[in-house]
C-alpha positions in Angstrom: 134.6 143.7 120.7 133.5 142.1 117.4 131.3 139.3 117.8 133.2 135.9 117.6 133.4 134.2 114.1 134.2 130.9 115.7 131.6 128.2 115.1 129.7 127.1 118.0 130.5 123.2 119.3 127.9 120.9 118.4 125.8 119.8 121.2 126.8 116.5 122.6 124.7 113.4 121.2 121.7 112.1 123.5 123.1 108.4 122.7 124.8 106.2 120.4 123.6 103.1 118.3 125.4 100.3 116.4 124.8 100.5 112.8 122.8 97.3 113.1 120.5 98.6 115.5 119.9 101.7 113.0 118.8 99.2 110.5 116.6 97.0 112.7 115.3 99.4 115.7 116.2 102.9 115.1 115.1 103.6 111.6 113.1 106.7 110.1 109.7 107.0 112.3 111.0 104.9 115.2 110.2 105.9 118.5 113.1 105.6 121.2 113.0 106.2 125.1 116.0 108.1 126.7 116.5 108.6 130.2 115.1 111.8 129.9 113.2 112.1 126.5 111.1 110.3 124.3 112.3 110.7 120.8 111.2 110.1 117.2 113.9 109.1 114.8 113.7 111.7 111.7 113.7 110.9 108.2 116.7 110.5 106.1 116.7 114.1 105.4 117.5 114.8 109.1 120.7 112.6 108.8 124.2 114.0 108.7 125.8 111.6 105.9 129.4 112.0 107.4 131.0 108.5 107.3 128.0 107.3 105.2 130.1 104.9 102.7 128.4 104.3 99.2 127.3 100.7 98.8 127.8 99.0 95.3 125.3 96.4 94.9 123.4 96.8 91.6 120.9 94.1 92.2 119.9 95.3 95.8 119.5 98.8 93.9 117.2 97.2 91.7 114.9 95.6 94.0 114.8 98.9 96.0 113.7 100.9 93.1 111.0 98.7 92.4 109.9 98.7 95.8 109.8 102.8 96.3 109.0 103.5 92.5 112.1 106.0 92.7 114.2 106.0 89.6 117.5 107.1 91.4 118.5 105.6 94.6 121.6 105.7 96.5 122.7 102.9 98.7 124.8 104.1 101.6 125.6 102.9 105.2 124.5 104.4 108.3 126.3 107.3 109.7 129.4 106.6 111.7 132.4 108.2 113.5 134.8 109.9 111.0 137.5 111.3 113.5 137.2 110.6 116.9 140.3 112.9 117.8 138.4 116.0 116.2 134.9 114.9 117.3 133.8 114.5 113.8 131.1 111.9 113.1 127.8 111.3 111.4 124.8 112.0 113.3 120.9 111.1 113.1 118.5 113.7 114.1 115.5 112.7 116.4 112.4 115.0 117.2 110.7 115.3 120.5 107.7 113.1 120.5 105.0 112.8 121.9 104.3 116.3 122.5 102.0 115.7 125.6 103.5 114.7 129.0 102.1 113.5 132.6 103.2 115.3 135.5 104.4 113.2 138.2 102.2 115.2 140.6 99.7 112.8 142.0 96.4 113.7 143.6 93.2 111.9 144.1 90.2 112.5 141.9 87.0 110.6 141.6 85.8 109.0 138.1 82.3 107.7 137.9 82.7 107.2 141.8 85.9 105.3 141.9 89.0 106.9 143.6 91.7 107.4 141.1 95.2 108.6 141.0 95.3 111.8 139.1 98.2 113.5 137.1 98.2 116.7 135.4 98.2 116.0 131.3 100.1 118.9 130.0 101.1 119.9 126.3 104.7 121.1 125.9 103.2 124.5 124.7 101.8 125.1 128.2 103.6 127.9 130.0 104.5 125.8 133.2 106.6 123.4 131.1 110.4 124.0 131.3 112.6 122.2 128.5 109.9 119.4 128.3 111.3 118.0 131.5 109.8 119.8 134.1 106.2 121.2 135.2 105.9 124.0 137.5 102.7 125.3 139.1 102.0 127.1 142.5 102.9 124.2 144.3 106.4 123.7 143.1 108.3 121.5 140.3 107.6 118.1 139.1 109.3 115.9 136.5 107.6 115.1 133.4 107.2 111.6 131.7 105.9 111.5 128.1 102.1 110.1 127.9 102.4 106.6 126.9 99.3 106.7 124.3 99.0 107.9 120.8 97.1 107.3 117.7 98.2 105.7 114.3 96.6 104.1 111.4 97.3 101.1 109.4 99.2 103.0 106.8 101.9 103.9 109.2 100.8 107.4 110.0 101.5 108.8 113.5 100.2 111.8 115.8 99.4 112.9 119.4 95.9 112.2 120.5 93.8 115.2 120.5 93.3 114.9 124.3 90.7 117.9 124.5 88.7 116.6 121.7 88.7 112.8 122.9 87.9 114.5 126.5 84.9 116.8 125.5 83.9 114.4 122.4 84.1 117.3 120.3 86.6 117.8 117.2 88.2 121.0 117.3 87.3 121.6 120.8 88.5 125.2 122.2 87.9 124.2 126.2 91.1 125.4 127.9 90.3 123.4 131.2 93.4 121.6 132.8 93.3 118.0 132.0 94.3 115.0 134.2 95.1 111.4 133.5 93.4 109.2 135.9 94.3 105.5 136.9 92.7 103.4 139.2 94.6 100.1 138.5 98.2 99.5 138.0 98.4 98.4 134.4 97.5 98.9 131.0 93.9 98.0 131.5 92.2 100.9 129.7 88.8 100.4 131.5 90.6 101.8 134.5 92.2 104.7 132.8 90.3 107.9 132.2 90.9 111.4 130.6 89.3 114.0 133.0 89.1 117.9 132.8 89.1 120.2 135.8 85.6 121.0 135.5 84.7 117.0 135.8 84.1 116.0 132.3 85.3 112.4 132.2 85.8 109.9 129.8 87.3 106.3 129.6 90.4 105.6 127.6 88.8 102.2 126.7 86.2 104.2 124.6 89.3 105.0 122.1 89.5 101.1 121.2 86.1 101.3 119.7 87.0 102.2 116.3 83.7 101.9 114.6 82.7 105.1 116.4 85.8 106.8 115.3 86.6 108.3 118.8 89.9 109.6 117.8 88.8 110.9 114.4 89.9 110.4 110.9 93.6 110.2 109.9 95.1 113.2 108.7 98.2 111.9 107.0 100.5 113.0 109.7 104.3 112.2 109.3 106.3 113.8 112.3 109.5 111.9 111.7 109.9 114.2 108.3 109.0 117.6 110.6 106.2 118.9 112.9 103.2 119.3 111.1 104.3 117.4 108.1 101.3 115.5 106.5 101.3 113.4 103.4 99.8 115.2 100.5 97.3 112.7 99.8 94.3 112.0 101.9 94.6 108.7 103.7 91.9 106.1 102.6 91.1 102.5 103.2 89.3 100.9 100.8 88.0 104.1 99.3 87.0 105.5 102.7 88.6 107.9 104.9 91.0 105.8 107.5 90.1 106.0 111.1 92.8 106.5 113.7 93.5 103.5 116.2 95.0 104.0 119.8 98.6 102.7 120.3 100.7 102.1 123.4 104.0 103.9 122.8 106.3 101.0 124.2 104.0 98.5 122.4 106.2 95.6 120.7 104.0 96.1 117.6 104.6 100.0 117.3 107.5 99.6 114.6 108.8 97.3 112.3 111.3 97.6 109.6 110.8 96.5 106.2 113.9 94.7 105.0 115.1 94.2 101.4 118.0 91.7 101.2 120.2 90.0 98.3 123.2 87.4 98.6 126.4 89.3 97.9 128.0 87.9 94.8 131.8 87.9 94.0 132.3 90.5 91.2 135.3 91.5 89.5 137.5 93.8 91.8 137.7 96.6 89.1 134.2 96.0 87.3 132.7 98.9 85.2 129.6 99.1 87.3 131.6 99.5 90.4 134.1 102.1 88.8 130.8 104.0 87.7 129.1 103.6 91.4 132.7 105.0 92.9 132.6 108.1 90.3 128.9 108.7 90.5 129.4 112.4 91.4 131.7 113.0 88.3 129.1 111.3 86.1 126.2 113.3 87.2 126.4 116.0 84.7 126.4 113.1 81.8 122.8 113.4 80.5 123.2 111.5 77.2 125.4 109.3 75.3 126.8 112.4 73.3 128.3 113.7 76.5 130.3 110.9 77.6 133.3 111.2 75.2 133.5 115.0 76.2 133.3 114.2 79.8 136.0 111.5 79.6 138.3 114.1 77.9 138.0 117.0 80.3 137.9 115.0 83.5 141.1 113.7 84.7 139.5 111.3 87.1 137.1 110.0 84.6 139.9 109.6 81.7 141.9 107.6 84.1 139.0 105.4 85.3 137.5 104.6 81.7 140.4 104.7 79.5 140.0 102.4 76.6 136.0 101.8 77.3 133.5 102.4 74.7 131.3 105.2 75.2 128.3 103.5 74.6 128.9 100.6 76.8 129.8 103.1 79.5 126.6 105.0 78.8 124.6 101.8 79.0 126.4 100.8 82.5 125.5 104.4 83.7 121.6 104.1 82.5 121.5 101.0 84.4 122.8 102.1 87.7 120.5 105.2 87.2 117.2 103.1 86.9 116.7 103.8 83.2 117.3 100.2 82.2 116.1 98.4 85.7 113.6 96.6 84.0 115.5 94.6 81.5 117.8 93.4 84.2 118.0 89.7 85.4 116.1 89.2 88.6 118.3 89.2 91.3 117.4 85.5 92.6 117.9 84.3 89.2 121.4 85.3 89.5 122.0 83.6 92.8 120.5 80.3 91.8 122.8 80.5 88.6 125.8 81.4 90.8 125.1 78.9 93.5 123.9 75.8 91.8 124.4 76.3 88.3 122.2 77.2 85.2 118.4 76.2 85.4 117.3 75.9 82.1 113.5 76.8 82.2 113.1 77.7 85.7 112.8 81.1 87.2 112.5 82.6 90.5 109.0 83.4 89.8 107.9 79.8 90.1 106.7 79.5 86.5 108.5 77.5 83.7 109.9 79.4 80.9 110.9 78.2 77.3 109.7 75.1 75.2 109.1 71.7 76.5 107.9 68.5 74.8 104.2 67.3 75.5 103.7 63.8 76.7 100.5 62.0 76.4 99.7 58.9 78.6 
């Protein structure tokens, strides 16, 4: 029989989140713990945009452009369910992270004369791992738990700790001995946690806290939420010097923060020109100059209906403003909010500086 041409059904989602959670907790680069996996929320390129509605808010768009330096930006809502009967919905792709796990196979090993609980520390490339969830050796199968330690830099780069390098104090270490994570206590006391190789080489995890010695090496600009092995093209530097990695506990409350930009949504005419331009952005995409406006309206029925009677020059100015071409000439959002809420404030701006001319008074 010829192979079936039917599309394979998409795998069921591993979880669901409200839109407010996506904005505050589960944005790009956020680490999420699920019952069976530890995940890293992918960048916007990994998001399925089904159900993502365009947001018409020119003042917010202006602030986003200023913050990102990008000339053309779209504002959209997070993905949402489109048709529950047909199982059609937007989605957010997450990537497995970290790549190292601890097998729940507890044995006793000694570290500096102290008896410790030892568990194998294994990488997903090790042949004894099945689906990142099971560790198997001659003694049987054991569940895997993602290791709770990783390294970051102050600029937001994130990566797995190079455990072999750390254990043997040698960057680019080629040693292939089995590694163990040893714990003498029950908490996150780093002085009671050790990394040990099969042959006995041992190092305290507390050494990773001494950033002056650069025990975790220099930041390589890793951005795993954009894809495995993805790095920033520019070298990561702090005050002109290479940035040193720091130790981070995956579940720490300071592991992820959202950067929020907000404005007050002001009333706007329902059929305003800028709103119509936003709604028909795709139809207007081919217009690159004011001379193209008249022809586009003439031959596109949707544009002809929406912009009948609009001066092409005015329409082009609005298109340019929404694309970022004249963003620097626009009023500051806070000034517009103050003007609407409490009336005009001559001589006062949101920058805190007086503007205009004022008489001088001498005492």
